[in-house]
N, C-alpha and C positions, 0 to 999 in steps of 0.2 A: 503492499499499499503508499501510496507516495504521503509524505512527511507536508502537510500542512503551512503555511507559514501566516498569522493573523495580525503579521504588521503590514502598515500601509504601505501600497506600494504605486508609483508613480507612471502612467501610459503618455508614450508620445505617439506623436500622430503627425505626416505634413501638415500642413495650411500655409496656400499661397507660397510652395518652393521649400519651407523652412521647417523644425522639424521642433516640435512645441509642444511642452508640454500639454495635455489635453485640460489638465486642472487651469491652467491660466486661458484658458478662450473666454470671449464671451460666450453669457447665455444659446444665445443662440447659431453660433457654432460648437458647442458640447451637444444643444440639440440633433444636431446634422449630422454628428461623431455618432451619435447611437440607434439614425437610421442604418448607415453606411455599413453594406453588405462584405463578409469576405469572400473569395473567389481565388482558383487557381486556373491556367490555363499551361496546359498538354502540351511541354517541350517541342512534340509531333505537328503541331499543329503553328509551332513558328518557324519551322523552316521550312515549308508548304510555302 
């Protein structure tokens, strides 16, 4: 079983070309971040 850390973590993401802590974003950008979806692209599709 994985060990759980109860400490506070800081999440960074890119906005306007710069990586910034999400906590420092304005409320509107934080809400947009919550709505984002993660996806991965199969490497084979990039080579075509």
